[in-house]
Structures are given as structure tokens and as C-alpha cells.
Chimera marker file (.cmm) of the C-alpha trace (Angstrom):
<marker_set name="trace">
<marker id="1" x="0.128" y="25.304" z="-11.555" r="1" g="1" b="0" radius="0.5"/>
<marker id="2" x="1.712" y="24.549" z="-14.875" r="1" g="1" b="0" radius="0.5"/>
<marker id="3" x="-1.669" y="24.201" z="-16.565" r="1" g="1" b="0" radius="0.5"/>
<marker id="4" x="-2.615" y="22.034" z="-19.498" r="1" g="1" b="0" radius="0.5"/>
<marker id="5" x="0.268" y="20.734" z="-21.545" r="1" g="1" b="0" radius="0.5"/>
<marker id="6" x="-1.021" y="21.415" z="-25.044" r="1" g="1" b="0" radius="0.5"/>
<marker id="7" x="2.239" y="20.349" z="-26.672" r="1" g="1" b="0" radius="0.5"/>
<marker id="8" x="1.675" y="16.688" z="-25.882" r="1" g="1" b="0" radius="0.5"/>
<marker id="9" x="5.156" y="16.284" z="-24.373" r="1" g="1" b="0" radius="0.5"/>
<marker id="10" x="5.581" y="14.153" z="-21.253" r="1" g="1" b="0" radius="0.5"/>
<marker id="11" x="6.846" y="16.306" z="-18.389" r="1" g="1" b="0" radius="0.5"/>
<marker id="12" x="6.301" y="13.974" z="-15.451" r="1" g="1" b="0" radius="0.5"/>
<marker id="13" x="8.440" y="11.451" z="-13.670" r="1" g="1" b="0" radius="0.5"/>
<marker id="14" x="8.485" y="7.744" z="-14.546" r="1" g="1" b="0" radius="0.5"/>
<marker id="15" x="8.780" y="4.788" z="-12.188" r="1" g="1" b="0" radius="0.5"/>
<marker id="16" x="9.953" y="1.203" z="-12.371" r="1" g="1" b="0" radius="0.5"/>
<marker id="17" x="12.847" y="1.868" z="-14.722" r="1" g="1" b="0" radius="0.5"/>
<marker id="18" x="10.711" y="3.953" z="-17.054" r="1" g="1" b="0" radius="0.5"/>
<marker id="19" x="7.952" y="1.376" z="-17.181" r="1" g="1" b="0" radius="0.5"/>
<marker id="20" x="5.075" y="3.517" z="-15.943" r="1" g="1" b="0" radius="0.5"/>
<marker id="21" x="3.991" y="6.965" z="-14.839" r="1" g="1" b="0" radius="0.5"/>
<marker id="22" x="3.791" y="7.787" z="-11.126" r="1" g="1" b="0" radius="0.5"/>
<marker id="23" x="-0.003" y="7.751" z="-11.057" r="1" g="1" b="0" radius="0.5"/>
<marker id="24" x="-0.125" y="4.228" z="-12.451" r="1" g="1" b="0" radius="0.5"/>
<marker id="25" x="2.726" y="3.126" z="-10.129" r="1" g="1" b="0" radius="0.5"/>
<marker id="26" x="0.879" y="4.531" z="-7.103" r="1" g="1" b="0" radius="0.5"/>
<marker id="27" x="-2.299" y="2.676" z="-8.061" r="1" g="1" b="0" radius="0.5"/>
<marker id="28" x="-0.456" y="-0.601" z="-8.723" r="1" g="1" b="0" radius="0.5"/>
<marker id="29" x="1.508" y="-0.461" z="-5.453" r="1" g="1" b="0" radius="0.5"/>
<marker id="30" x="-1.623" y="0.184" z="-3.434" r="1" g="1" b="0" radius="0.5"/>
<marker id="31" x="-3.685" y="-2.475" z="-5.191" r="1" g="1" b="0" radius="0.5"/>
<marker id="32" x="-0.922" y="-4.944" z="-4.283" r="1" g="1" b="0" radius="0.5"/>
<marker id="33" x="-0.928" y="-3.638" z="-0.695" r="1" g="1" b="0" radius="0.5"/>
<marker id="34" x="-4.712" y="-3.920" z="-0.556" r="1" g="1" b="0" radius="0.5"/>
<marker id="35" x="-4.684" y="-7.509" z="-1.824" r="1" g="1" b="0" radius="0.5"/>
<marker id="36" x="-2.051" y="-8.581" z="0.729" r="1" g="1" b="0" radius="0.5"/>
<marker id="37" x="-3.846" y="-6.752" z="3.548" r="1" g="1" b="0" radius="0.5"/>
<marker id="38" x="-7.156" y="-8.446" z="2.738" r="1" g="1" b="0" radius="0.5"/>
<marker id="39" x="-5.402" y="-11.829" z="2.516" r="1" g="1" b="0" radius="0.5"/>
<marker id="40" x="-3.745" y="-11.128" z="5.881" r="1" g="1" b="0" radius="0.5"/>
<marker id="41" x="-7.098" y="-10.284" z="7.404" r="1" g="1" b="0" radius="0.5"/>
<marker id="42" x="-8.676" y="-13.480" z="6.102" r="1" g="1" b="0" radius="0.5"/>
<marker id="43" x="-5.653" y="-15.477" z="7.271" r="1" g="1" b="0" radius="0.5"/>
<marker id="44" x="-5.822" y="-14.045" z="10.777" r="1" g="1" b="0" radius="0.5"/>
<marker id="45" x="-9.554" y="-14.714" z="11.025" r="1" g="1" b="0" radius="0.5"/>
<marker id="46" x="-9.126" y="-18.241" z="9.629" r="1" g="1" b="0" radius="0.5"/>
<marker id="47" x="-6.275" y="-19.114" z="11.985" r="1" g="1" b="0" radius="0.5"/>
<marker id="48" x="-8.296" y="-18.012" z="14.996" r="1" g="1" b="0" radius="0.5"/>
<marker id="49" x="-11.396" y="-19.882" z="13.801" r="1" g="1" b="0" radius="0.5"/>
<marker id="50" x="-9.726" y="-23.139" z="12.755" r="1" g="1" b="0" radius="0.5"/>
<marker id="51" x="-7.538" y="-23.333" z="15.865" r="1" g="1" b="0" radius="0.5"/>
<marker id="52" x="-10.715" y="-23.837" z="17.884" r="1" g="1" b="0" radius="0.5"/>
<marker id="53" x="-12.019" y="-26.518" z="15.551" r="1" g="1" b="0" radius="0.5"/>
<marker id="54" x="-8.710" y="-28.358" z="15.264" r="1" g="1" b="0" radius="0.5"/>
<marker id="55" x="-8.266" y="-28.555" z="19.024" r="1" g="1" b="0" radius="0.5"/>
<marker id="56" x="-11.113" y="-31.036" z="19.336" r="1" g="1" b="0" radius="0.5"/>
<marker id="57" x="-9.594" y="-33.250" z="16.634" r="1" g="1" b="0" radius="0.5"/>
<marker id="58" x="-6.059" y="-33.742" z="17.987" r="1" g="1" b="0" radius="0.5"/>
<marker id="59" x="-4.724" y="-35.941" z="20.761" r="1" g="1" b="0" radius="0.5"/>
<marker id="60" x="-1.230" y="-34.494" z="21.160" r="1" g="1" b="0" radius="0.5"/>
<marker id="61" x="-1.005" y="-32.344" z="24.315" r="1" g="1" b="0" radius="0.5"/>
<marker id="62" x="1.673" y="-30.071" z="22.836" r="1" g="1" b="0" radius="0.5"/>
<marker id="63" x="-0.430" y="-29.373" z="19.761" r="1" g="1" b="0" radius="0.5"/>
<marker id="64" x="-3.476" y="-28.693" z="21.969" r="1" g="1" b="0" radius="0.5"/>
<marker id="65" x="-1.388" y="-26.256" z="24.036" r="1" g="1" b="0" radius="0.5"/>
<marker id="66" x="-0.279" y="-24.461" z="20.884" r="1" g="1" b="0" radius="0.5"/>
<marker id="67" x="-3.869" y="-24.263" z="19.648" r="1" g="1" b="0" radius="0.5"/>
<marker id="68" x="-4.923" y="-22.891" z="23.062" r="1" g="1" b="0" radius="0.5"/>
<marker id="69" x="-2.206" y="-20.238" z="22.734" r="1" g="1" b="0" radius="0.5"/>
<marker id="70" x="-3.494" y="-19.289" z="19.279" r="1" g="1" b="0" radius="0.5"/>
<marker id="71" x="-7.039" y="-18.982" z="20.579" r="1" g="1" b="0" radius="0.5"/>
<marker id="72" x="-5.870" y="-16.893" z="23.543" r="1" g="1" b="0" radius="0.5"/>
<marker id="73" x="-3.871" y="-14.531" z="21.333" r="1" g="1" b="0" radius="0.5"/>
<marker id="74" x="-5.553" y="-11.119" z="21.081" r="1" g="1" b="0" radius="0.5"/>
<marker id="75" x="-5.905" y="-10.687" z="17.332" r="1" g="1" b="0" radius="0.5"/>
<marker id="76" x="-7.606" y="-7.305" z="17.788" r="1" g="1" b="0" radius="0.5"/>
<marker id="77" x="-4.312" y="-5.437" z="17.425" r="1" g="1" b="0" radius="0.5"/>
<marker id="78" x="-3.528" y="-7.327" z="14.213" r="1" g="1" b="0" radius="0.5"/>
<marker id="79" x="-7.022" y="-6.592" z="12.866" r="1" g="1" b="0" radius="0.5"/>
<marker id="80" x="-6.543" y="-2.904" z="13.734" r="1" g="1" b="0" radius="0.5"/>
<marker id="81" x="-3.224" y="-2.571" z="11.909" r="1" g="1" b="0" radius="0.5"/>
<marker id="82" x="-4.477" y="-4.532" z="8.900" r="1" g="1" b="0" radius="0.5"/>
<marker id="83" x="-7.490" y="-2.210" z="8.840" r="1" g="1" b="0" radius="0.5"/>
<marker id="84" x="-5.183" y="0.826" z="8.885" r="1" g="1" b="0" radius="0.5"/>
<marker id="85" x="-3.241" y="-0.646" z="5.963" r="1" g="1" b="0" radius="0.5"/>
<marker id="86" x="-6.481" y="-1.133" z="4.017" r="1" g="1" b="0" radius="0.5"/>
<marker id="87" x="-7.634" y="2.435" z="4.717" r="1" g="1" b="0" radius="0.5"/>
<marker id="88" x="-4.338" y="3.964" z="3.553" r="1" g="1" b="0" radius="0.5"/>
<marker id="89" x="-4.198" y="1.773" z="0.437" r="1" g="1" b="0" radius="0.5"/>
<marker id="90" x="-7.735" y="2.810" z="-0.488" r="1" g="1" b="0" radius="0.5"/>
<marker id="91" x="-6.905" y="6.469" z="0.214" r="1" g="1" b="0" radius="0.5"/>
<marker id="92" x="-3.911" y="6.291" z="-2.130" r="1" g="1" b="0" radius="0.5"/>
<marker id="93" x="-5.914" y="4.610" z="-4.884" r="1" g="1" b="0" radius="0.5"/>
<marker id="94" x="-8.707" y="7.173" z="-4.592" r="1" g="1" b="0" radius="0.5"/>
<marker id="95" x="-6.153" y="9.999" z="-4.414" r="1" g="1" b="0" radius="0.5"/>
<marker id="96" x="-4.408" y="8.806" z="-7.556" r="1" g="1" b="0" radius="0.5"/>
<marker id="97" x="-7.613" y="8.176" z="-9.487" r="1" g="1" b="0" radius="0.5"/>
<marker id="98" x="-9.141" y="11.533" z="-8.489" r="1" g="1" b="0" radius="0.5"/>
<marker id="99" x="-5.837" y="13.510" z="-8.647" r="1" g="1" b="0" radius="0.5"/>
<marker id="100" x="-6.262" y="14.418" z="-4.969" r="1" g="1" b="0" radius="0.5"/>
<marker id="101" x="-2.921" y="15.696" z="-3.693" r="1" g="1" b="0" radius="0.5"/>
<marker id="102" x="-4.001" y="15.654" z="-0.011" r="1" g="1" b="0" radius="0.5"/>
<marker id="103" x="-4.800" y="11.944" z="-0.051" r="1" g="1" b="0" radius="0.5"/>
<marker id="104" x="-1.592" y="11.124" z="-1.922" r="1" g="1" b="0" radius="0.5"/>
<marker id="105" x="0.479" y="13.245" z="0.511" r="1" g="1" b="0" radius="0.5"/>
<marker id="106" x="-1.186" y="11.586" z="3.500" r="1" g="1" b="0" radius="0.5"/>
<marker id="107" x="-0.218" y="8.131" z="2.260" r="1" g="1" b="0" radius="0.5"/>
<marker id="108" x="3.306" y="9.347" z="1.441" r="1" g="1" b="0" radius="0.5"/>
<marker id="109" x="3.638" y="10.506" z="5.072" r="1" g="1" b="0" radius="0.5"/>
<marker id="110" x="2.242" y="7.153" z="6.238" r="1" g="1" b="0" radius="0.5"/>
<marker id="111" x="4.987" y="5.300" z="4.342" r="1" g="1" b="0" radius="0.5"/>
<marker id="112" x="7.640" y="7.700" z="5.675" r="1" g="1" b="0" radius="0.5"/>
<marker id="113" x="6.480" y="7.116" z="9.258" r="1" g="1" b="0" radius="0.5"/>
<marker id="114" x="6.622" y="3.390" z="8.534" r="1" g="1" b="0" radius="0.5"/>
<marker id="115" x="10.187" y="3.756" z="7.262" r="1" g="1" b="0" radius="0.5"/>
<marker id="116" x="11.208" y="5.634" z="10.420" r="1" g="1" b="0" radius="0.5"/>
<marker id="117" x="9.588" y="3.028" z="12.669" r="1" g="1" b="0" radius="0.5"/>
<marker id="118" x="11.369" y="0.302" z="10.728" r="1" g="1" b="0" radius="0.5"/>
<marker id="119" x="14.711" y="2.092" z="11.219" r="1" g="1" b="0" radius="0.5"/>
<marker id="120" x="14.021" y="2.145" z="14.965" r="1" g="1" b="0" radius="0.5"/>
<marker id="121" x="13.161" y="-1.568" z="14.808" r="1" g="1" b="0" radius="0.5"/>
<marker id="122" x="16.357" y="-2.190" z="12.798" r="1" g="1" b="0" radius="0.5"/>
<marker id="123" x="14.304" y="-3.846" z="10.059" r="1" g="1" b="0" radius="0.5"/>
<marker id="124" x="16.232" y="-2.522" z="7.086" r="1" g="1" b="0" radius="0.5"/>
<marker id="125" x="14.468" y="-4.624" z="4.467" r="1" g="1" b="0" radius="0.5"/>
<marker id="126" x="11.181" y="-3.067" z="5.594" r="1" g="1" b="0" radius="0.5"/>
<marker id="127" x="12.837" y="0.382" z="5.457" r="1" g="1" b="0" radius="0.5"/>
<marker id="128" x="13.761" y="-0.206" z="1.813" r="1" g="1" b="0" radius="0.5"/>
<marker id="129" x="10.256" y="-1.440" z="0.990" r="1" g="1" b="0" radius="0.5"/>
<marker id="130" x="8.632" y="1.544" z="2.741" r="1" g="1" b="0" radius="0.5"/>
<marker id="131" x="10.888" y="3.944" z="0.835" r="1" g="1" b="0" radius="0.5"/>
<marker id="132" x="10.167" y="2.218" z="-2.481" r="1" g="1" b="0" radius="0.5"/>
<marker id="133" x="6.442" y="2.484" z="-1.755" r="1" g="1" b="0" radius="0.5"/>
<marker id="134" x="6.744" y="6.159" z="-0.723" r="1" g="1" b="0" radius="0.5"/>
<marker id="135" x="8.675" y="7.100" z="-3.871" r="1" g="1" b="0" radius="0.5"/>
<marker id="136" x="5.828" y="7.224" z="-6.443" r="1" g="1" b="0" radius="0.5"/>
<marker id="137" x="3.523" y="8.894" z="-3.909" r="1" g="1" b="0" radius="0.5"/>
<marker id="138" x="6.015" y="11.747" z="-3.460" r="1" g="1" b="0" radius="0.5"/>
<marker id="139" x="6.384" y="12.365" z="-7.183" r="1" g="1" b="0" radius="0.5"/>
<marker id="140" x="2.647" y="12.007" z="-7.813" r="1" g="1" b="0" radius="0.5"/>
<marker id="141" x="1.979" y="14.583" z="-5.098" r="1" g="1" b="0" radius="0.5"/>
<marker id="142" x="4.513" y="16.978" z="-6.654" r="1" g="1" b="0" radius="0.5"/>
<marker id="143" x="3.068" y="16.502" z="-10.140" r="1" g="1" b="0" radius="0.5"/>
<marker id="144" x="-0.529" y="17.010" z="-9.013" r="1" g="1" b="0" radius="0.5"/>
<marker id="145" x="0.431" y="20.167" z="-7.104" r="1" g="1" b="0" radius="0.5"/>
<marker id="146" x="2.373" y="21.583" z="-10.061" r="1" g="1" b="0" radius="0.5"/>
<marker id="147" x="-0.381" y="20.766" z="-12.558" r="1" g="1" b="0" radius="0.5"/>
<marker id="148" x="1.747" y="18.321" z="-14.525" r="1" g="1" b="0" radius="0.5"/>
<marker id="149" x="-0.485" y="15.420" z="-13.492" r="1" g="1" b="0" radius="0.5"/>
<marker id="150" x="-4.150" y="16.228" z="-13.966" r="1" g="1" b="0" radius="0.5"/>
<marker id="151" x="-7.148" y="14.736" z="-15.647" r="1" g="1" b="0" radius="0.5"/>
<marker id="152" x="-6.584" y="17.045" z="-18.603" r="1" g="1" b="0" radius="0.5"/>
<marker id="153" x="-2.843" y="16.291" z="-18.868" r="1" g="1" b="0" radius="0.5"/>
<marker id="154" x="-2.926" y="12.573" z="-18.191" r="1" g="1" b="0" radius="0.5"/>
<marker id="155" x="-3.182" y="11.845" z="-21.896" r="1" g="1" b="0" radius="0.5"/>
<marker id="156" x="0.364" y="13.312" z="-22.194" r="1" g="1" b="0" radius="0.5"/>
<marker id="157" x="1.682" y="11.791" z="-18.962" r="1" g="1" b="0" radius="0.5"/>
<marker id="158" x="0.302" y="8.265" z="-19.360" r="1" g="1" b="0" radius="0.5"/>
<marker id="159" x="3.063" y="5.684" z="-19.722" r="1" g="1" b="0" radius="0.5"/>
<marker id="160" x="3.029" y="1.930" z="-19.395" r="1" g="1" b="0" radius="0.5"/>
<marker id="161" x="5.097" y="-0.863" z="-20.843" r="1" g="1" b="0" radius="0.5"/>
<marker id="162" x="2.741" y="-3.686" z="-19.908" r="1" g="1" b="0" radius="0.5"/>
<marker id="163" x="-0.535" y="-2.776" z="-18.192" r="1" g="1" b="0" radius="0.5"/>
<marker id="164" x="-2.904" y="-0.611" z="-20.155" r="1" g="1" b="0" radius="0.5"/>
<link id1="1" id2="2" r="1" g="1" b="0" radius="0.2"/>
<link id1="2" id2="3" r="1" g="1" b="0" radius="0.2"/>
<link id1="3" id2="4" r="1" g="1" b="0" radius="0.2"/>
<link id1="4" id2="5" r="1" g="1" b="0" radius="0.2"/>
<link id1="5" id2="6" r="1" g="1" b="0" radius="0.2"/>
<link id1="6" id2="7" r="1" g="1" b="0" radius="0.2"/>
<link id1="7" id2="8" r="1" g="1" b="0" radius="0.2"/>
<link id1="8" id2="9" r="1" g="1" b="0" radius="0.2"/>
<link id1="9" id2="10" r="1" g="1" b="0" radius="0.2"/>
<link id1="10" id2="11" r="1" g="1" b="0" radius="0.2"/>
<link id1="11" id2="12" r="1" g="1" b="0" radius="0.2"/>
<link id1="12" id2="13" r="1" g="1" b="0" radius="0.2"/>
<link id1="13" id2="14" r="1" g="1" b="0" radius="0.2"/>
<link id1="14" id2="15" r="1" g="1" b="0" radius="0.2"/>
<link id1="15" id2="16" r="1" g="1" b="0" radius="0.2"/>
<link id1="16" id2="17" r="1" g="1" b="0" radius="0.2"/>
<link id1="17" id2="18" r="1" g="1" b="0" radius="0.2"/>
<link id1="18" id2="19" r="1" g="1" b="0" radius="0.2"/>
<link id1="19" id2="20" r="1" g="1" b="0" radius="0.2"/>
<link id1="20" id2="21" r="1" g="1" b="0" radius="0.2"/>
<link id1="21" id2="22" r="1" g="1" b="0" radius="0.2"/>
<link id1="22" id2="23" r="1" g="1" b="0" radius="0.2"/>
<link id1="23" id2="24" r="1" g="1" b="0" radius="0.2"/>
<link id1="24" id2="25" r="1" g="1" b="0" radius="0.2"/>
<link id1="25" id2="26" r="1" g="1" b="0" radius="0.2"/>
<link id1="26" id2="27" r="1" g="1" b="0" radius="0.2"/>
<link id1="27" id2="28" r="1" g="1" b="0" radius="0.2"/>
<link id1="28" id2="29" r="1" g="1" b="0" radius="0.2"/>
<link id1="29" id2="30" r="1" g="1" b="0" radius="0.2"/>
<link id1="30" id2="31" r="1" g="1" b="0" radius="0.2"/>
<link id1="31" id2="32" r="1" g="1" b="0" radius="0.2"/>
<link id1="32" id2="33" r="1" g="1" b="0" radius="0.2"/>
<link id1="33" id2="34" r="1" g="1" b="0" radius="0.2"/>
<link id1="34" id2="35" r="1" g="1" b="0" radius="0.2"/>
<link id1="35" id2="36" r="1" g="1" b="0" radius="0.2"/>
<link id1="36" id2="37" r="1" g="1" b="0" radius="0.2"/>
<link id1="37" id2="38" r="1" g="1" b="0" radius="0.2"/>
<link id1="38" id2="39" r="1" g="1" b="0" radius="0.2"/>
<link id1="39" id2="40" r="1" g="1" b="0" radius="0.2"/>
<link id1="40" id2="41" r="1" g="1" b="0" radius="0.2"/>
<link id1="41" id2="42" r="1" g="1" b="0" radius="0.2"/>
<link id1="42" id2="43" r="1" g="1" b="0" radius="0.2"/>
<link id1="43" id2="44" r="1" g="1" b="0" radius="0.2"/>
<link id1="44" id2="45" r="1" g="1" b="0" radius="0.2"/>
<link id1="45" id2="46" r="1" g="1" b="0" radius="0.2"/>
<link id1="46" id2="47" r="1" g="1" b="0" radius="0.2"/>
<link id1="47" id2="48" r="1" g="1" b="0" radius="0.2"/>
<link id1="48" id2="49" r="1" g="1" b="0" radius="0.2"/>
<link id1="49" id2="50" r="1" g="1" b="0" radius="0.2"/>
<link id1="50" id2="51" r="1" g="1" b="0" radius="0.2"/>
<link id1="51" id2="52" r="1" g="1" b="0" radius="0.2"/>
<link id1="52" id2="53" r="1" g="1" b="0" radius="0.2"/>
<link id1="53" id2="54" r="1" g="1" b="0" radius="0.2"/>
<link id1="54" id2="55" r="1" g="1" b="0" radius="0.2"/>
<link id1="55" id2="56" r="1" g="1" b="0" radius="0.2"/>
<link id1="56" id2="57" r="1" g="1" b="0" radius="0.2"/>
<link id1="57" id2="58" r="1" g="1" b="0" radius="0.2"/>
<link id1="58" id2="59" r="1" g="1" b="0" radius="0.2"/>
<link id1="59" id2="60" r="1" g="1" b="0" radius="0.2"/>
<link id1="60" id2="61" r="1" g="1" b="0" radius="0.2"/>
<link id1="61" id2="62" r="1" g="1" b="0" radius="0.2"/>
<link id1="62" id2="63" r="1" g="1" b="0" radius="0.2"/>
<link id1="63" id2="64" r="1" g="1" b="0" radius="0.2"/>
<link id1="64" id2="65" r="1" g="1" b="0" radius="0.2"/>
<link id1="65" id2="66" r="1" g="1" b="0" radius="0.2"/>
<link id1="66" id2="67" r="1" g="1" b="0" radius="0.2"/>
<link id1="67" id2="68" r="1" g="1" b="0" radius="0.2"/>
<link id1="68" id2="69" r="1" g="1" b="0" radius="0.2"/>
<link id1="69" id2="70" r="1" g="1" b="0" radius="0.2"/>
<link id1="70" id2="71" r="1" g="1" b="0" radius="0.2"/>
<link id1="71" id2="72" r="1" g="1" b="0" radius="0.2"/>
<link id1="72" id2="73" r="1" g="1" b="0" radius="0.2"/>
<link id1="73" id2="74" r="1" g="1" b="0" radius="0.2"/>
<link id1="74" id2="75" r="1" g="1" b="0" radius="0.2"/>
<link id1="75" id2="76" r="1" g="1" b="0" radius="0.2"/>
<link id1="76" id2="77" r="1" g="1" b="0" radius="0.2"/>
<link id1="77" id2="78" r="1" g="1" b="0" radius="0.2"/>
<link id1="78" id2="79" r="1" g="1" b="0" radius="0.2"/>
<link id1="79" id2="80" r="1" g="1" b="0" radius="0.2"/>
<link id1="80" id2="81" r="1" g="1" b="0" radius="0.2"/>
<link id1="81" id2="82" r="1" g="1" b="0" radius="0.2"/>
<link id1="82" id2="83" r="1" g="1" b="0" radius="0.2"/>
<link id1="83" id2="84" r="1" g="1" b="0" radius="0.2"/>
<link id1="84" id2="85" r="1" g="1" b="0" radius="0.2"/>
<link id1="85" id2="86" r="1" g="1" b="0" radius="0.2"/>
<link id1="86" id2="87" r="1" g="1" b="0" radius="0.2"/>
<link id1="87" id2="88" r="1" g="1" b="0" radius="0.2"/>
<link id1="88" id2="89" r="1" g="1" b="0" radius="0.2"/>
<link id1="89" id2="90" r="1" g="1" b="0" radius="0.2"/>
<link id1="90" id2="91" r="1" g="1" b="0" radius="0.2"/>
<link id1="91" id2="92" r="1" g="1" b="0" radius="0.2"/>
<link id1="92" id2="93" r="1" g="1" b="0" radius="0.2"/>
<link id1="93" id2="94" r="1" g="1" b="0" radius="0.2"/>
<link id1="94" id2="95" r="1" g="1" b="0" radius="0.2"/>
<link id1="95" id2="96" r="1" g="1" b="0" radius="0.2"/>
<link id1="96" id2="97" r="1" g="1" b="0" radius="0.2"/>
<link id1="97" id2="98" r="1" g="1" b="0" radius="0.2"/>
<link id1="98" id2="99" r="1" g="1" b="0" radius="0.2"/>
<link id1="99" id2="100" r="1" g="1" b="0" radius="0.2"/>
<link id1="100" id2="101" r="1" g="1" b="0" radius="0.2"/>
<link id1="101" id2="102" r="1" g="1" b="0" radius="0.2"/>
<link id1="102" id2="103" r="1" g="1" b="0" radius="0.2"/>
<link id1="103" id2="104" r="1" g="1" b="0" radius="0.2"/>
<link id1="104" id2="105" r="1" g="1" b="0" radius="0.2"/>
<link id1="105" id2="106" r="1" g="1" b="0" radius="0.2"/>
<link id1="106" id2="107" r="1" g="1" b="0" radius="0.2"/>
<link id1="107" id2="108" r="1" g="1" b="0" radius="0.2"/>
<link id1="108" id2="109" r="1" g="1" b="0" radius="0.2"/>
<link id1="109" id2="110" r="1" g="1" b="0" radius="0.2"/>
<link id1="110" id2="111" r="1" g="1" b="0" radius="0.2"/>
<link id1="111" id2="112" r="1" g="1" b="0" radius="0.2"/>
<link id1="112" id2="113" r="1" g="1" b="0" radius="0.2"/>
<link id1="113" id2="114" r="1" g="1" b="0" radius="0.2"/>
<link id1="114" id2="115" r="1" g="1" b="0" radius="0.2"/>
<link id1="115" id2="116" r="1" g="1" b="0" radius="0.2"/>
<link id1="116" id2="117" r="1" g="1" b="0" radius="0.2"/>
<link id1="117" id2="118" r="1" g="1" b="0" radius="0.2"/>
<link id1="118" id2="119" r="1" g="1" b="0" radius="0.2"/>
<link id1="119" id2="120" r="1" g="1" b="0" radius="0.2"/>
<link id1="120" id2="121" r="1" g="1" b="0" radius="0.2"/>
<link id1="121" id2="122" r="1" g="1" b="0" radius="0.2"/>
<link id1="122" id2="123" r="1" g="1" b="0" radius="0.2"/>
<link id1="123" id2="124" r="1" g="1" b="0" radius="0.2"/>
<link id1="124" id2="125" r="1" g="1" b="0" radius="0.2"/>
<link id1="125" id2="126" r="1" g="1" b="0" radius="0.2"/>
<link id1="126" id2="127" r="1" g="1" b="0" radius="0.2"/>
<link id1="127" id2="128" r="1" g="1" b="0" radius="0.2"/>
<link id1="128" id2="129" r="1" g="1" b="0" radius="0.2"/>
<link id1="129" id2="130" r="1" g="1" b="0" radius="0.2"/>
<link id1="130" id2="131" r="1" g="1" b="0" radius="0.2"/>
<link id1="131" id2="132" r="1" g="1" b="0" radius="0.2"/>
<link id1="132" id2="133" r="1" g="1" b="0" radius="0.2"/>
<link id1="133" id2="134" r="1" g="1" b="0" radius="0.2"/>
<link id1="134" id2="135" r="1" g="1" b="0" radius="0.2"/>
<link id1="135" id2="136" r="1" g="1" b="0" radius="0.2"/>
<link id1="136" id2="137" r="1" g="1" b="0" radius="0.2"/>
<link id1="137" id2="138" r="1" g="1" b="0" radius="0.2"/>
<link id1="138" id2="139" r="1" g="1" b="0" radius="0.2"/>
<link id1="139" id2="140" r="1" g="1" b="0" radius="0.2"/>
<link id1="140" id2="141" r="1" g="1" b="0" radius="0.2"/>
<link id1="141" id2="142" r="1" g="1" b="0" radius="0.2"/>
<link id1="142" id2="143" r="1" g="1" b="0" radius="0.2"/>
<link id1="143" id2="144" r="1" g="1" b="0" radius="0.2"/>
<link id1="144" id2="145" r="1" g="1" b="0" radius="0.2"/>
<link id1="145" id2="146" r="1" g="1" b="0" radius="0.2"/>
<link id1="146" id2="147" r="1" g="1" b="0" radius="0.2"/>
<link id1="147" id2="148" r="1" g="1" b="0" radius="0.2"/>
<link id1="148" id2="149" r="1" g="1" b="0" radius="0.2"/>
<link id1="149" id2="150" r="1" g="1" b="0" radius="0.2"/>
<link id1="150" id2="151" r="1" g="1" b="0" radius="0.2"/>
<link id1="151" id2="152" r="1" g="1" b="0" radius="0.2"/>
<link id1="152" id2="153" r="1" g="1" b="0" radius="0.2"/>
<link id1="153" id2="154" r="1" g="1" b="0" radius="0.2"/>
<link id1="154" id2="155" r="1" g="1" b="0" radius="0.2"/>
<link id1="155" id2="156" r="1" g="1" b="0" radius="0.2"/>
<link id1="156" id2="157" r="1" g="1" b="0" radius="0.2"/>
<link id1="157" id2="158" r="1" g="1" b="0" radius="0.2"/>
<link id1="158" id2="159" r="1" g="1" b="0" radius="0.2"/>
<link id1="159" id2="160" r="1" g="1" b="0" radius="0.2"/>
<link id1="160" id2="161" r="1" g="1" b="0" radius="0.2"/>
<link id1="161" id2="162" r="1" g="1" b="0" radius="0.2"/>
<link id1="162" id2="163" r="1" g="1" b="0" radius="0.2"/>
<link id1="163" id2="164" r="1" g="1" b="0" radius="0.2"/>
</marker_set>
């Protein structure tokens, strides 16, 4: 490891056009992911719940059929994948906060697998998003492993243009 940077010179990578350091970028990205995952979970639960209630209040047969379809839909798979998203977002946040390279690397691999699956699905917008999310995780992992990013060095590596 590079050790403590006593000179006070920033050695690490910056993200978002120089706006913030990779640790901060990793935390921000995963907080955003966590918020959307929790909202998705609440939305899925609400849709399932309110479809049952709404069915008794409508007269239209087509609407009732649609509500029956919603109630019959197995949301378990959606809950599972949303849960996975929450676990990986929390792992990345904890990894970044605690300078844990294994957790950060795990989430980097998760985003890379997501990018590959999105290539197979021909969802190129999702590929770009997965790669953009993987980017700070990769550099944070490298910086933690090399000793550039550590609790002792963060005072030199900290960078932010807007969120302190």
C-alpha cells in the first residue's frame, strides 16, 4: 500500500467531471439506488394491495379483469430482485464508509454482471447506466487496495463541489 499521504496532495481519481471523489460518488450512487429500490418495493406492495380493494369499487368488466390479473401476478420475483438491489446498495455504502475493498469489489462485480445481462437483453441504455454505476466502484476499490483511499488519507482525497 502507498501508506499515508503526508504531503496533503490529492492522488485519487475524481468522478462526475471532477465534482467529487470516488468514495463520495460511490455513496451517492448507492443512496440513490437504495431510495429507488425502497420506492419500488413500496410501489409493488401498494399495487398488489390496492388492486384488491379497487376491484370491489368498479363496475367495468375490463377493469375488473385487469385488477384480477394484477392480483394473480406473482410479485415474489419482483420482491426478490428489489431485495437484492437493496442488499448490494447497502453493501456498497458500508464498503465505502468503512473503506472495505471486498464489499466495494463485490458491488462492482454486481454492476458488471448487470451490464452483461443488459447486453444480452439488448437494453443498451441499461448497459450505459450499469457501467456508469460500476465506474466509481472500480476506482474506489483500486484506491482502497493501493492505500490512496483510507481513513487516514481521506482528508487529502476528499473532494466535493456541492455536497459536504
